[in-house]
Residue, then its C-alpha position, 0 to 999 in steps of 0.5 A: m292288878t290287885d282288884e282283878v285277882t280279887f274279884d277272880r278269887e269271889m268268882y271263884s267262891m261263888k262257882l264253887f258254891s253254885t256246883i255244890l249247891l247244884v250237886l246237893i239239889i241233883c242227889s236230893s233229887a234223885a234219892a226222893q225219885s228212888d221209891s216210886t211211891k209219892v213221898e209225904p210226911s205222915k200226919s199226927k195223931m191229930g190228923k195234921k202234917p208235922h211241923l216242917d220249919m218253913l219260916l226261921v227267924d234267927l236271933n243272934l249275938d254277933r262277933l268278929i275274929g281277929i280284930n287288933s288286940s288293941v280294940n275291944q269288941k263288946w258282948f252284945g253284937r246281935g243280928i236278926a236273919v229270916n229265912l223261908m226254906y221249902d222243905h222236900p222229904l227224901q223219906r216217907d216218914g219226912r225224917v230226913s229232908f233237904a231244904i233250900g230257900g232264901g232269906f234277909t240278914s242283919h248283923n251289928y258289931y260293936t267295938d271301941g274301934l274304928v276301920q282305917k286306912s294303914g299307911t301307904t298299903q291302902k290296906v284297912k284295919f280297926v284302931k282304938q277310937p279317938s277321945s272325941i267319939k263317945d260310942g263309936g265302932k258300930i258296924s252294921l251289915n245286911y246280906v241277901d242270902v241263900p241257905f240250905e240244909f239237910r235235916f233230921r228229926t226224931a219220931e213225934d212223941n206225945r206232945e206232937q214234937r220232935w227232936k232235929v238237927g239241921v246242917g248246910a251252909k249259905v251264900g249270901y251278898l252285900l246289899n250295904v254296910h256302914e258305921k256309925t260314930i257318936d261323938g262327945k256332943g251326941r252328934k250321930s255320924k255314919l260312913y257308908y263308903y266301905p270299898h274294902a267290905a267283901k261282897f259275898r260271904y258264906g259258910p256252914t251253918v247248924r241247927v239243933g232243937y225241939g219243937a219250935i225252938m232251935l239253937t243256930g250257928f254260922y261261921s263265915l269261912s269268907t273273910f270281912f274284907q276282900d282278900g288282900k285288903s285288910v292289915n290282918p284276916i277278919n272272919a265272923f261267926s254268929l250264935g243264937f236261937t231260931i224260932s219256927p212257927f210252921 
């Protein structure tokens, strides 16, 4: 019964985000069609089209929120995301646009703890690693994502660059997850069996920057583990910077 409830919640979350995404696409198309003239970003003084941020490479610091206070999380959790986005201008000058695309994200979280089941409840939690573990608690996850965002830009300056802000969200599906440990003799061990890891994740995103470099942030509204499968709810967030070559 619990598995059915969890599945229903995940399906409801996906339907909700799909509905929101559909509404955003319809709204952007309607806004674009309100002007019978073809909407196309104006070219720069050098005759080239402005930077549309179609390829986004995010280099992030990753962190989990809600881990037991007895478990220490290391500061250098890191991740990378690569997204290809289609930028659809909503104004003739391209200062306002809607972008949607697809991408791949990898997260790595480092702690001095391990994930274990708690007693007879079979719920999972982070516990302090045993003394036999030299370097435990690296959890790696890979997702395929569908990101979308509204973009707001200033006019180009004399360097043919502009300030920009992107506000949106992304929904992702978990491809794989594993936990790696190293014992006192330096032997590495990887655990790939993570039945309680949430298959879907979703949350808001934001980007702020100038030219080809932006600061970026993501907060997962969905929990790290499936609803009702962990002792305490755990969420994830990422903070880093984006490189956009074109």
